[in-house]
All heavy atoms as TSV, in Angstrom:
chain	resi	resn	atom	element	x	y	z
A	1	MET	N	N	0.850	-1.175	0.000
A	1	MET	CA	C	0.000	0.000	0.000
A	1	MET	C	C	0.895	1.236	0.000
A	1	MET	O	O	1.797	1.342	0.819
A	1	MET	CB	C	-0.892	-0.030	1.238
A	1	MET	CG	C	-1.922	1.028	1.256
A	1	MET	SD	S	-3.125	0.632	2.542
A	1	MET	CE	C	-3.729	2.229	2.856
A	2	PRO	N	N	0.629	2.218	-0.889
A	2	PRO	CA	C	1.485	3.411	-0.940
A	2	PRO	C	C	1.301	4.270	0.314
A	2	PRO	O	O	0.235	4.271	0.932
A	2	PRO	CB	C	1.005	4.139	-2.185
A	2	PRO	CG	C	-0.347	3.620	-2.449
A	2	PRO	CD	C	-0.392	2.232	-1.899
A	3	PRO	N	N	2.323	5.028	0.686
A	3	PRO	CA	C	2.197	5.877	1.875
A	3	PRO	C	C	1.168	6.989	1.648
A	3	PRO	O	O	1.006	7.486	0.539
A	3	PRO	CB	C	3.590	6.449	2.065
A	3	PRO	CG	C	4.239	6.348	0.743
A	3	PRO	CD	C	3.615	5.159	0.056
A	4	VAL	N	N	0.498	7.363	2.698
A	4	VAL	CA	C	-0.513	8.410	2.638
A	4	VAL	C	C	0.196	9.751	2.773
A	4	VAL	O	O	1.121	9.901	3.579
A	4	VAL	CB	C	-1.547	8.209	3.772
A	4	VAL	CG1	C	-2.606	9.268	3.716
A	4	VAL	CG2	C	-2.171	6.832	3.667
A	5	LEU	N	N	-0.226	10.740	1.967
A	5	LEU	CA	C	0.452	12.034	1.948
A	5	LEU	C	C	0.414	12.705	3.320
A	5	LEU	O	O	1.434	12.932	3.938
A	5	LEU	CB	C	-0.175	12.931	0.899
A	5	LEU	CG	C	0.420	14.329	0.758
A	5	LEU	CD1	C	1.875	14.221	0.331
A	5	LEU	CD2	C	-0.357	15.135	-0.248
A	6	LEU	N	N	-0.722	13.037	3.812
A	6	LEU	CA	C	-0.833	13.677	5.128
A	6	LEU	C	C	-1.624	12.790	6.082
A	6	LEU	O	O	-1.147	12.392	7.110
A	6	LEU	CB	C	-1.480	15.053	5.012
A	6	LEU	CG	C	-0.676	16.094	4.234
A	6	LEU	CD1	C	-1.488	17.359	4.045
A	6	LEU	CD2	C	0.629	16.405	4.919
A	7	SER	N	N	-2.833	12.541	5.739
A	7	SER	CA	C	-3.674	11.630	6.506
A	7	SER	C	C	-4.909	11.346	5.661
A	7	SER	O	O	-5.182	12.038	4.682
A	7	SER	CB	C	-4.069	12.239	7.845
A	7	SER	OG	O	-5.005	13.273	7.660
A	8	ARG	N	N	-5.642	10.351	6.055
A	8	ARG	CA	C	-6.825	9.988	5.255
A	8	ARG	C	C	-7.887	11.079	5.278
A	8	ARG	O	O	-8.630	11.239	4.334
A	8	ARG	CB	C	-7.409	8.681	5.761
A	8	ARG	CG	C	-6.530	7.511	5.480
A	8	ARG	CD	C	-7.122	6.232	6.030
A	8	ARG	NE	N	-6.135	5.180	5.972
A	8	ARG	CZ	C	-6.185	4.187	5.111
A	8	ARG	NH1	N	-7.184	4.104	4.269
A	8	ARG	NH2	N	-5.244	3.273	5.110
A	9	GLY	N	N	-7.962	11.836	6.339
A	9	GLY	CA	C	-8.959	12.901	6.427
A	9	GLY	C	C	-8.492	14.209	5.837
A	9	GLY	O	O	-9.284	14.993	5.319
A	10	LEU	N	N	-7.185	14.459	5.903
A	10	LEU	CA	C	-6.662	15.736	5.432
A	10	LEU	C	C	-6.441	15.760	3.923
A	10	LEU	O	O	-6.534	16.825	3.306
A	10	LEU	CB	C	-5.364	16.046	6.165
A	10	LEU	CG	C	-4.974	17.494	6.317
A	10	LEU	CD1	C	-6.116	18.301	6.916
A	10	LEU	CD2	C	-3.750	17.617	7.194
A	11	ASP	N	N	-6.162	14.630	3.321
A	11	ASP	CA	C	-5.941	14.574	1.874
A	11	ASP	C	C	-7.157	15.079	1.080
A	11	ASP	O	O	-6.989	15.910	0.183
A	11	ASP	CB	C	-5.590	13.164	1.426
A	11	ASP	CG	C	-4.113	12.845	1.615
A	11	ASP	OD1	O	-3.334	13.769	1.889
A	11	ASP	OD2	O	-3.760	11.659	1.489
A	12	PRO	N	N	-8.362	14.617	1.373
A	12	PRO	CA	C	-9.516	15.143	0.617
A	12	PRO	C	C	-9.727	16.640	0.835
A	12	PRO	O	O	-10.070	17.360	-0.105
A	12	PRO	CB	C	-10.705	14.350	1.159
A	12	PRO	CG	C	-10.114	13.117	1.724
A	12	PRO	CD	C	-8.758	13.490	2.219
A	13	LEU	N	N	-9.501	17.123	2.046
A	13	LEU	CA	C	-9.649	18.560	2.302
A	13	LEU	C	C	-8.623	19.365	1.516
A	13	LEU	O	O	-8.940	20.425	0.964
A	13	LEU	CB	C	-9.517	18.857	3.795
A	13	LEU	CG	C	-10.644	18.341	4.676
A	13	LEU	CD1	C	-10.339	18.611	6.139
A	13	LEU	CD2	C	-11.961	18.955	4.276
A	14	LEU	N	N	-7.402	18.871	1.459
A	14	LEU	CA	C	-6.368	19.534	0.675
A	14	LEU	C	C	-6.747	19.548	-0.807
A	14	LEU	O	O	-6.559	20.562	-1.496
A	14	LEU	CB	C	-5.028	18.833	0.871
A	14	LEU	CG	C	-3.846	19.413	0.102
A	14	LEU	CD1	C	-3.572	20.844	0.553
A	14	LEU	CD2	C	-2.623	18.544	0.290
A	15	GLY	N	N	-7.308	18.464	-1.300
A	15	GLY	CA	C	-7.728	18.400	-2.695
A	15	GLY	C	C	-8.853	19.372	-3.009
A	15	GLY	O	O	-8.822	20.059	-4.030
A	16	VAL	N	N	-9.842	19.449	-2.133
A	16	VAL	CA	C	-10.959	20.374	-2.343
A	16	VAL	C	C	-10.468	21.808	-2.279
A	16	VAL	O	O	-10.835	22.652	-3.105
A	16	VAL	CB	C	-12.082	20.116	-1.310
A	16	VAL	CG1	C	-13.118	21.216	-1.337
A	16	VAL	CG2	C	-12.727	18.765	-1.575
A	17	PHE	N	N	-9.625	22.121	-1.293
A	17	PHE	CA	C	-9.086	23.474	-1.171
A	17	PHE	C	C	-8.306	23.865	-2.422
A	17	PHE	O	O	-8.459	24.968	-2.938
A	17	PHE	CB	C	-8.188	23.583	0.070
A	17	PHE	CG	C	-7.460	24.890	0.158
A	17	PHE	CD1	C	-8.131	26.037	0.545
A	17	PHE	CD2	C	-6.115	24.976	-0.168
A	17	PHE	CE1	C	-7.476	27.252	0.609
A	17	PHE	CE2	C	-5.455	26.176	-0.106
A	17	PHE	CZ	C	-6.128	27.324	0.290
A	18	THR	N	N	-7.481	22.956	-2.921
A	18	THR	CA	C	-6.690	23.235	-4.116
A	18	THR	C	C	-7.592	23.475	-5.320
A	18	THR	O	O	-7.360	24.395	-6.113
A	18	THR	CB	C	-5.728	22.070	-4.399
A	18	THR	OG1	O	-4.923	21.854	-3.248
A	18	THR	CG2	C	-4.851	22.347	-5.597
A	19	GLY	N	N	-8.644	22.680	-5.459
A	19	GLY	CA	C	-9.565	22.865	-6.576
A	19	GLY	C	C	-10.319	24.177	-6.512
A	19	GLY	O	O	-10.471	24.874	-7.518
A	20	VAL	N	N	-10.788	24.534	-5.325
A	20	VAL	CA	C	-11.516	25.799	-5.163
A	20	VAL	C	C	-10.590	26.983	-5.434
A	20	VAL	O	O	-10.966	27.938	-6.117
A	20	VAL	CB	C	-12.135	25.887	-3.749
A	20	VAL	CG1	C	-12.656	27.282	-3.459
A	20	VAL	CG2	C	-13.249	24.861	-3.608
A	21	LEU	N	N	-9.372	26.914	-4.920
A	21	LEU	CA	C	-8.406	27.985	-5.164
A	21	LEU	C	C	-8.085	28.107	-6.649
A	21	LEU	O	O	-8.040	29.222	-7.194
A	21	LEU	CB	C	-7.130	27.748	-4.361
A	21	LEU	CG	C	-6.026	28.777	-4.557
A	21	LEU	CD1	C	-6.484	30.145	-4.057
A	21	LEU	CD2	C	-4.763	28.334	-3.857
A	22	ALA	N	N	-7.892	26.991	-7.323
A	22	ALA	CA	C	-7.591	27.015	-8.755
A	22	ALA	C	C	-8.744	27.629	-9.544
A	22	ALA	O	O	-8.525	28.432	-10.461
A	22	ALA	CB	C	-7.291	25.612	-9.254
A	23	TYR	N	N	-9.989	27.275	-9.187
A	23	TYR	CA	C	-11.133	27.832	-9.907
A	23	TYR	C	C	-11.273	29.330	-9.642
A	23	TYR	O	O	-11.569	30.107	-10.540
A	23	TYR	CB	C	-12.430	27.111	-9.537
A	23	TYR	CG	C	-13.546	27.507	-10.463
A	23	TYR	CD1	C	-13.627	26.964	-11.732
A	23	TYR	CD2	C	-14.491	28.456	-10.081
A	23	TYR	CE1	C	-14.629	27.349	-12.609
A	23	TYR	CE2	C	-15.487	28.847	-10.954
A	23	TYR	CZ	C	-15.554	28.290	-12.212
A	23	TYR	OH	O	-16.527	28.681	-13.071
A	24	TYR	N	N	-11.027	29.741	-8.393
A	24	TYR	CA	C	-11.077	31.167	-8.056
A	24	TYR	C	C	-10.036	31.941	-8.870
A	24	TYR	O	O	-10.339	33.005	-9.423
A	24	TYR	CB	C	-10.844	31.370	-6.557
A	24	TYR	CG	C	-10.645	32.812	-6.182
A	24	TYR	CD1	C	-11.733	33.677	-6.105
A	24	TYR	CD2	C	-9.380	33.321	-5.927
A	24	TYR	CE1	C	-11.554	35.010	-5.784
A	24	TYR	CE2	C	-9.194	34.650	-5.604
A	24	TYR	CZ	C	-10.282	35.490	-5.542
A	24	TYR	OH	O	-10.101	36.811	-5.231
A	25	LEU	N	N	-8.830	31.420	-8.937
A	25	LEU	CA	C	-7.788	32.090	-9.710
A	25	LEU	C	C	-8.137	32.123	-11.198
A	25	LEU	O	O	-7.871	33.101	-11.888
A	25	LEU	CB	C	-6.445	31.398	-9.489
A	25	LEU	CG	C	-5.873	31.547	-8.083
A	25	LEU	CD1	C	-4.611	30.702	-7.946
A	25	LEU	CD2	C	-5.595	32.996	-7.751
A	26	TYR	N	N	-8.771	31.069	-11.704
A	26	TYR	CA	C	-9.203	31.039	-13.102
A	26	TYR	C	C	-10.241	32.126	-13.377
A	26	TYR	O	O	-10.165	32.829	-14.383
A	26	TYR	CB	C	-9.771	29.664	-13.444
A	26	TYR	CG	C	-10.586	29.634	-14.710
A	26	TYR	CD1	C	-9.974	29.698	-15.954
A	26	TYR	CD2	C	-11.972	29.543	-14.659
A	26	TYR	CE1	C	-10.717	29.677	-17.114
A	26	TYR	CE2	C	-12.721	29.517	-15.810
A	26	TYR	CZ	C	-12.098	29.586	-17.035
A	26	TYR	OH	O	-12.838	29.565	-18.183
A	27	GLU	N	N	-11.193	32.266	-12.463
A	27	GLU	CA	C	-12.259	33.258	-12.676
A	27	GLU	C	C	-11.764	34.682	-12.540
A	27	GLU	O	O	-12.273	35.568	-13.206
A	27	GLU	CB	C	-13.397	33.040	-11.679
A	27	GLU	CG	C	-14.431	32.071	-12.140
A	27	GLU	CD	C	-15.734	32.205	-11.384
A	27	GLU	OE1	O	-15.763	32.832	-10.316
A	27	GLU	OE2	O	-16.726	31.665	-11.872
A	28	THR	N	N	-10.805	34.930	-11.688
A	28	THR	CA	C	-10.384	36.305	-11.422
A	28	THR	C	C	-9.164	36.733	-12.223
A	28	THR	O	O	-8.805	37.904	-12.187
A	28	THR	CB	C	-10.079	36.491	-9.923
A	28	THR	OG1	O	-9.061	35.571	-9.536
A	28	THR	CG2	C	-11.327	36.286	-9.093
A	29	HIS	N	N	-8.534	35.831	-12.952
A	29	HIS	CA	C	-7.346	36.200	-13.721
A	29	HIS	C	C	-7.752	37.059	-14.909
A	29	HIS	O	O	-8.695	36.741	-15.634
A	29	HIS	CB	C	-6.621	34.937	-14.206
A	29	HIS	CG	C	-5.232	35.216	-14.658
A	29	HIS	ND1	N	-4.950	35.710	-15.899
A	29	HIS	CD2	C	-4.047	35.080	-14.015
A	29	HIS	CE1	C	-3.642	35.865	-16.018
A	29	HIS	NE2	N	-3.076	35.484	-14.881
A	30	PRO	N	N	-7.062	38.179	-15.136
A	30	PRO	CA	C	-7.442	39.072	-16.246
A	30	PRO	C	C	-7.311	38.429	-17.627
A	30	PRO	O	O	-8.018	38.808	-18.551
A	30	PRO	CB	C	-6.468	40.246	-16.126
A	30	PRO	CG	C	-5.753	40.086	-14.846
A	30	PRO	CD	C	-5.973	38.704	-14.347
A	31	ARG	N	N	-6.453	37.432	-17.773
A	31	ARG	CA	C	-6.261	36.828	-19.090
A	31	ARG	C	C	-7.493	36.050	-19.540
A	31	ARG	O	O	-7.818	36.014	-20.722
A	31	ARG	CB	C	-5.053	35.893	-19.066
A	31	ARG	CG	C	-4.662	35.432	-20.454
A	31	ARG	CD	C	-3.515	34.479	-20.457
A	31	ARG	NE	N	-2.383	35.003	-19.733
A	31	ARG	CZ	C	-1.324	34.292	-19.384
A	31	ARG	NH1	N	-1.273	33.018	-19.681
A	31	ARG	NH2	N	-0.333	34.837	-18.723
A	32	THR	N	N	-8.191	35.396	-18.603
A	32	THR	CA	C	-9.386	34.652	-18.994
A	32	THR	C	C	-10.524	35.598	-19.330
A	32	THR	O	O	-11.308	35.320	-20.231
A	32	THR	CB	C	-9.832	33.689	-17.884
A	32	THR	OG1	O	-10.010	34.408	-16.680
A	32	THR	CG2	C	-8.822	32.589	-17.693
A	33	GLY	N	N	-10.633	36.705	-18.609
A	33	GLY	CA	C	-11.600	37.742	-18.939
A	33	GLY	C	C	-13.041	37.274	-18.999
A	33	GLY	O	O	-13.753	37.607	-19.932
A	34	LEU	N	N	-13.477	36.485	-18.021
A	34	LEU	CA	C	-14.867	36.040	-18.015
A	34	LEU	C	C	-15.796	37.229	-17.734
A	34	LEU	O	O	-15.555	37.996	-16.807
A	34	LEU	CB	C	-15.090	34.991	-16.928
A	34	LEU	CG	C	-14.501	33.614	-17.167
A	34	LEU	CD1	C	-14.731	32.742	-15.949
A	34	LEU	CD2	C	-15.115	32.972	-18.376
A	35	PRO	N	N	-16.853	37.372	-18.524
A	35	PRO	CA	C	-17.835	38.408	-18.203
A	35	PRO	C	C	-18.557	38.061	-16.897
A	35	PRO	O	O	-18.617	36.901	-16.492
A	35	PRO	CB	C	-18.805	38.387	-19.382
A	35	PRO	CG	C	-18.421	37.255	-20.239
A	35	PRO	CD	C	-17.162	36.666	-19.737
A	36	ASP	N	N	-19.085	39.064	-16.228
A	36	ASP	CA	C	-19.734	38.857	-14.930
A	36	ASP	C	C	-20.880	37.848	-15.006
A	36	ASP	O	O	-21.104	37.092	-14.074
A	36	ASP	CB	C	-20.248	40.174	-14.360
A	36	ASP	CG	C	-19.099	41.048	-13.868
A	36	ASP	OD1	O	-18.015	40.502	-13.592
A	36	ASP	OD2	O	-19.308	42.273	-13.762
A	37	GLU	N	N	-21.605	37.834	-16.125
A	37	GLU	CA	C	-22.753	36.924	-16.213
A	37	GLU	C	C	-22.341	35.461	-16.405
A	37	GLU	O	O	-23.171	34.582	-16.316
A	37	GLU	CB	C	-23.709	37.350	-17.324
A	37	GLU	CG	C	-23.130	37.345	-18.709
A	37	GLU	CD	C	-22.511	38.680	-19.102
A	37	GLU	OE1	O	-22.527	39.618	-18.305
A	37	GLU	OE2	O	-22.006	38.760	-20.227
A	38	GLN	N	N	-21.074	35.194	-16.632
A	38	GLN	CA	C	-20.617	33.811	-16.788
A	38	GLN	C	C	-19.823	33.314	-15.584
A	38	GLN	O	O	-19.282	32.216	-15.613
A	38	GLN	CB	C	-19.759	33.677	-18.045
A	38	GLN	CG	C	-20.561	33.768	-19.303
A	38	GLN	CD	C	-19.713	33.488	-20.524
A	38	GLN	OE1	O	-18.503	33.320	-20.435
A	38	GLN	NE2	N	-20.349	33.445	-21.675
A	39	ARG	N	N	-19.772	34.086	-14.523
A	39	ARG	CA	C	-19.062	33.647	-13.320
A	39	ARG	C	C	-19.940	32.693	-12.530
A	39	ARG	O	O	-21.162	32.676	-12.657
A	39	ARG	CB	C	-18.666	34.841	-12.474
A	39	ARG	CG	C	-17.716	35.725	-13.249
A	39	ARG	CD	C	-16.857	36.506	-12.389
A	39	ARG	NE	N	-15.921	37.230	-13.245
A	39	ARG	CZ	C	-14.853	37.789	-12.804
A	39	ARG	NH1	N	-14.574	37.735	-11.537
A	39	ARG	NH2	N	-14.061	38.425	-13.621
A	40	LEU	N	N	-19.309	31.889	-11.713
A	40	LEU	CA	C	-20.001	30.809	-11.006
A	40	LEU	C	C	-21.133	31.326	-10.114
A	40	LEU	O	O	-22.234	30.776	-10.127
A	40	LEU	CB	C	-19.002	30.005	-10.183
A	40	LEU	CG	C	-19.582	28.809	-9.437
A	40	LEU	CD1	C	-20.163	27.810	-10.419
A	40	LEU	CD2	C	-18.516	28.154	-8.590
A	41	MET	N	N	-20.895	32.376	-9.353
A	41	MET	CA	C	-21.930	32.878	-8.448
A	41	MET	C	C	-23.144	33.391	-9.223
A	41	MET	O	O	-24.283	33.172	-8.825
A	41	MET	CB	C	-21.375	33.990	-7.545
A	41	MET	CG	C	-20.420	33.485	-6.495
A	41	MET	SD	S	-21.123	32.227	-5.429
A	41	MET	CE	C	-22.390	33.142	-4.600
A	42	GLU	N	N	-22.901	34.039	-10.334
A	42	GLU	CA	C	-24.014	34.549	-11.139
A	42	GLU	C	C	-24.804	33.407	-11.771
A	42	GLU	O	O	-26.034	33.429	-11.811
A	42	GLU	CB	C	-23.473	35.487	-12.220
A	42	GLU	CG	C	-24.528	36.343	-12.849
A	42	GLU	CD	C	-25.233	37.259	-11.869
A	42	GLU	OE1	O	-24.591	37.774	-10.940
A	42	GLU	OE2	O	-26.457	37.451	-12.026
A	43	LEU	N	N	-24.105	32.375	-12.234
A	43	LEU	CA	C	-24.788	31.218	-12.815
A	43	LEU	C	C	-25.575	30.455	-11.751
A	43	LEU	O	O	-26.690	29.991	-12.005
A	43	LEU	CB	C	-23.785	30.293	-13.492
A	43	LEU	CG	C	-23.114	30.867	-14.743
A	43	LEU	CD1	C	-22.019	29.929	-15.224
A	43	LEU	CD2	C	-24.111	31.124	-15.833
A	44	ALA	N	N	-25.025	30.352	-10.544
A	44	ALA	CA	C	-25.739	29.684	-9.453
A	44	ALA	C	C	-26.983	30.484	-9.057
A	44	ALA	O	O	-28.045	29.905	-8.795
A	44	ALA	CB	C	-24.818	29.509	-8.252
A	45	ARG	N	N	-26.867	31.809	-9.017
A	45	ARG	CA	C	-28.015	32.666	-8.708
A	45	ARG	C	C	-29.116	32.493	-9.754
A	45	ARG	O	O	-30.293	32.394	-9.419
A	45	ARG	CB	C	-27.548	34.124	-8.659
A	45	ARG	CG	C	-28.175	34.915	-7.575
A	45	ARG	CD	C	-27.613	36.325	-7.491
A	45	ARG	NE	N	-26.492	36.340	-6.557
A	45	ARG	CZ	C	-25.259	36.746	-6.827
A	45	ARG	NH1	N	-24.965	37.188	-8.020
A	45	ARG	NH2	N	-24.323	36.706	-5.929
A	46	TRP	N	N	-28.714	32.439	-11.039
A	46	TRP	CA	C	-29.683	32.251	-12.119
A	46	TRP	C	C	-30.395	30.907	-11.977
A	46	TRP	O	O	-31.618	30.817	-12.125
A	46	TRP	CB	C	-28.954	32.333	-13.460
A	46	TRP	CG	C	-29.790	31.927	-14.625
A	46	TRP	CD1	C	-30.748	32.671	-15.238
A	46	TRP	CD2	C	-29.776	30.659	-15.288
A	46	TRP	NE1	N	-31.317	31.937	-16.270
A	46	TRP	CE2	C	-30.733	30.710	-16.311
A	46	TRP	CE3	C	-29.028	29.497	-15.120
A	46	TRP	CZ2	C	-30.969	29.642	-17.159
A	46	TRP	CZ3	C	-29.261	28.437	-15.967
A	46	TRP	CH2	C	-30.219	28.518	-16.975
A	47	LYS	N	N	-29.632	29.863	-11.666
A	47	LYS	CA	C	-30.224	28.530	-11.528
A	47	LYS	C	C	-31.190	28.486	-10.344
A	47	LYS	O	O	-32.266	27.875	-10.425
A	47	LYS	CB	C	-29.112	27.491	-11.359
A	47	LYS	CG	C	-29.590	26.081	-11.363
A	47	LYS	CD	C	-30.131	25.702	-12.717
A	47	LYS	CE	C	-30.425	24.232	-12.778
A	47	LYS	NZ	N	-30.954	23.819	-14.054
A	48	MET	N	N	-30.831	29.102	-9.219
A	48	MET	CA	C	-31.715	29.121	-8.050
A	48	MET	C	C	-33.001	29.890	-8.343
A	48	MET	O	O	-34.091	29.473	-7.950
A	48	MET	CB	C	-30.997	29.740	-6.846
A	48	MET	CG	C	-29.933	28.847	-6.252
A	48	MET	SD	S	-30.567	27.288	-5.628
A	48	MET	CE	C	-31.557	27.852	-4.278
A	49	ASP	N	N	-32.897	31.017	-9.050
A	49	ASP	CA	C	-34.096	31.779	-9.421
A	49	ASP	C	C	-35.009	30.954	-10.326
A	49	ASP	O	O	-36.228	30.945	-10.155
A	49	ASP	CB	C	-33.712	33.083	-10.122
A	49	ASP	CG	C	-33.094	34.088	-9.175
A	49	ASP	OD1	O	-33.263	33.943	-7.937
A	49	ASP	OD2	O	-32.430	35.027	-9.667
A	50	LYS	N	N	-34.410	30.249	-11.272
A	50	LYS	CA	C	-35.185	29.396	-12.174
A	50	LYS	C	C	-35.874	28.284	-11.387
A	50	LYS	O	O	-37.049	27.985	-11.610
A	50	LYS	CB	C	-34.244	28.809	-13.227
A	50	LYS	CG	C	-34.927	27.974	-14.264
A	50	LYS	CD	C	-33.924	27.480	-15.284
A	50	LYS	CE	C	-34.587	26.535	-16.250
A	50	LYS	NZ	N	-33.633	25.958	-17.196
A	51	TRP	N	N	-35.154	27.677	-10.451
A	51	TRP	CA	C	-35.710	26.607	-9.624
A	51	TRP	C	C	-36.871	27.128	-8.772
A	51	TRP	O	O	-37.898	26.467	-8.650
A	51	TRP	CB	C	-34.606	26.033	-8.740
A	51	TRP	CG	C	-35.063	24.972	-7.816
A	51	TRP	CD1	C	-35.352	23.677	-8.128
A	51	TRP	CD2	C	-35.292	25.100	-6.410
A	51	TRP	NE1	N	-35.732	22.995	-6.986
A	51	TRP	CE2	C	-35.701	23.857	-5.925
A	51	TRP	CE3	C	-35.166	26.162	-5.510
A	51	TRP	CZ2	C	-36.010	23.649	-4.590
A	51	TRP	CZ3	C	-35.461	25.944	-4.191
A	51	TRP	CH2	C	-35.874	24.688	-3.745
A	52	ARG	N	N	-36.713	28.324	-8.187
A	52	ARG	CA	C	-37.793	28.912	-7.373
A	52	ARG	C	C	-39.031	29.202	-8.211
A	52	ARG	O	O	-40.156	28.977	-7.766
A	52	ARG	CB	C	-37.304	30.194	-6.708
A	52	ARG	CG	C	-36.414	29.952	-5.532
A	52	ARG	CD	C	-36.083	31.240	-4.815
A	52	ARG	NE	N	-35.018	31.010	-3.854
A	52	ARG	CZ	C	-33.861	31.643	-3.837
A	52	ARG	NH1	N	-33.619	32.581	-4.733
A	52	ARG	NH2	N	-32.952	31.355	-2.948
A	53	GLN	N	N	-38.836	29.732	-9.420
A	53	GLN	CA	C	-39.975	30.023	-10.292
A	53	GLN	C	C	-40.714	28.744	-10.667
A	53	GLN	O	O	-41.947	28.721	-10.679
A	53	GLN	CB	C	-39.500	30.742	-11.553
A	53	GLN	CG	C	-39.069	32.162	-11.288
A	53	GLN	CD	C	-38.470	32.813	-12.519
A	53	GLN	OE1	O	-38.302	32.189	-13.564
A	53	GLN	NE2	N	-38.126	34.091	-12.394
A	54	GLU	N	N	-39.984	27.682	-10.951
A	54	GLU	CA	C	-40.628	26.411	-11.278
A	54	GLU	C	C	-41.378	25.856	-10.072
A	54	GLU	O	O	-42.474	25.318	-10.208
A	54	GLU	CB	C	-39.596	25.401	-11.764
A	54	GLU	CG	C	-39.039	25.718	-13.124
A	54	GLU	CD	C	-37.912	24.791	-13.519
A	54	GLU	OE1	O	-37.533	23.911	-12.708
A	54	GLU	OE2	O	-37.403	24.946	-14.644
A	55	LYS	N	N	-40.798	26.002	-8.893
A	55	LYS	CA	C	-41.443	25.523	-7.673
A	55	LYS	C	C	-42.725	26.309	-7.396
A	55	LYS	O	O	-43.758	25.720	-7.057
A	55	LYS	CB	C	-40.477	25.654	-6.496
A	55	LYS	CG	C	-40.999	25.085	-5.210
A	55	LYS	CD	C	-39.967	25.196	-4.113
A	55	LYS	CE	C	-40.532	24.714	-2.795
A	55	LYS	NZ	N	-39.583	24.875	-1.696
A	56	LEU	N	N	-42.667	27.634	-7.557
A	56	LEU	CA	C	-43.872	28.448	-7.357
A	56	LEU	C	C	-44.947	28.113	-8.383
A	56	LEU	O	O	-46.131	28.058	-8.043
A	56	LEU	CB	C	-43.520	29.934	-7.427
A	56	LEU	CG	C	-42.763	30.498	-6.234
A	56	LEU	CD1	C	-42.362	31.943	-6.508
A	56	LEU	CD2	C	-43.603	30.410	-4.970
A	57	ALA	N	N	-44.550	27.883	-9.624
A	57	ALA	CA	C	-45.515	27.530	-10.660
A	57	ALA	C	C	-46.165	26.182	-10.348
A	57	ALA	O	O	-47.377	26.011	-10.529
A	57	ALA	CB	C	-44.833	27.484	-12.022
A	58	LYS	N	N	-45.384	25.242	-9.833
A	58	LYS	CA	C	-45.920	23.937	-9.481
A	58	LYS	C	C	-46.893	24.058	-8.307
A	58	LYS	O	O	-47.957	23.442	-8.300
A	58	LYS	CB	C	-44.791	22.974	-9.118
A	58	LYS	CG	C	-45.263	21.557	-8.849
A	58	LYS	CD	C	-44.138	20.675	-8.365
A	58	LYS	CE	C	-43.340	20.164	-9.529
A	58	LYS	NZ	N	-42.342	19.160	-9.128
A	59	GLU	N	N	-46.535	24.889	-7.315
A	59	GLU	CA	C	-47.414	25.083	-6.165
A	59	GLU	C	C	-48.708	25.779	-6.577
A	59	GLU	O	O	-49.784	25.441	-6.106
A	59	GLU	CB	C	-46.707	25.900	-5.084
A	59	GLU	CG	C	-45.631	25.135	-4.353
A	59	GLU	CD	C	-44.861	26.004	-3.375
A	59	GLU	OE1	O	-45.135	27.219	-3.303
A	59	GLU	OE2	O	-43.989	25.467	-2.692
A	60	ASP	N	N	-48.619	26.753	-7.478
A	60	ASP	CA	C	-49.809	27.468	-7.952
A	60	ASP	C	C	-50.733	26.521	-8.723
A	60	ASP	O	O	-51.960	26.587	-8.576
A	60	ASP	CB	C	-49.421	28.644	-8.836
A	60	ASP	CG	C	-48.831	29.795	-8.029
A	60	ASP	OD1	O	-48.995	29.802	-6.797
A	60	ASP	OD2	O	-48.198	30.676	-8.646
A	61	SER	N	N	-50.145	25.644	-9.533
A	61	SER	CA	C	-50.983	24.717	-10.293
A	61	SER	C	C	-51.616	23.678	-9.366
A	61	SER	O	O	-52.729	23.219	-9.607
A	61	SER	CB	C	-50.174	24.035	-11.386
A	61	SER	OG	O	-49.181	23.204	-10.831
A	62	ALA	N	N	-50.945	23.311	-8.281
A	62	ALA	CA	C	-51.502	22.359	-7.322
A	62	ALA	C	C	-52.644	23.002	-6.531
A	62	ALA	O	O	-53.634	22.334	-6.223
A	62	ALA	CB	C	-50.424	21.861	-6.375
A	63	VAL	N	N	-52.525	24.278	-6.228
A	63	VAL	CA	C	-53.573	24.989	-5.483
A	63	VAL	C	C	-54.786	25.182	-6.383
A	63	VAL	O	O	-55.934	25.065	-5.931
A	63	VAL	CB	C	-53.034	26.349	-4.969
A	63	VAL	CG1	C	-54.161	27.208	-4.439
A	63	VAL	CG2	C	-51.984	26.125	-3.909
A	64	ASP	N	N	-54.564	25.480	-7.667
A	64	ASP	CA	C	-55.673	25.707	-8.605
A	64	ASP	C	C	-56.443	24.424	-8.899
A	64	ASP	O	O	-57.635	24.461	-9.192
A	64	ASP	CB	C	-55.154	26.303	-9.917
A	64	ASP	CG	C	-54.614	27.709	-9.725
A	64	ASP	OD1	O	-54.983	28.345	-8.717
A	64	ASP	OD2	O	-53.834	28.162	-10.580
A	65	ALA	N	N	-55.801	23.299	-8.795
A	65	ALA	CA	C	-56.449	22.035	-9.163
A	65	ALA	C	C	-57.374	21.529	-8.098
A	65	ALA	O	O	-57.607	21.885	-7.074
A	65	ALA	CB	C	-55.384	20.976	-9.418
């Protein structure tokens, strides 16, 4: 069995931290030049708004029936 880098619990945390940091640097680097509407937080906000509208529409149709 190969040696464990830090520990079984710390390795996944290090991996997640590295991935989040890499994505943050990708989004904020001037060379990539992502427009504001294509950033992760804006896309997540759009998806949540869409989900809420669908949920409200479903609730309204259930009340009307």
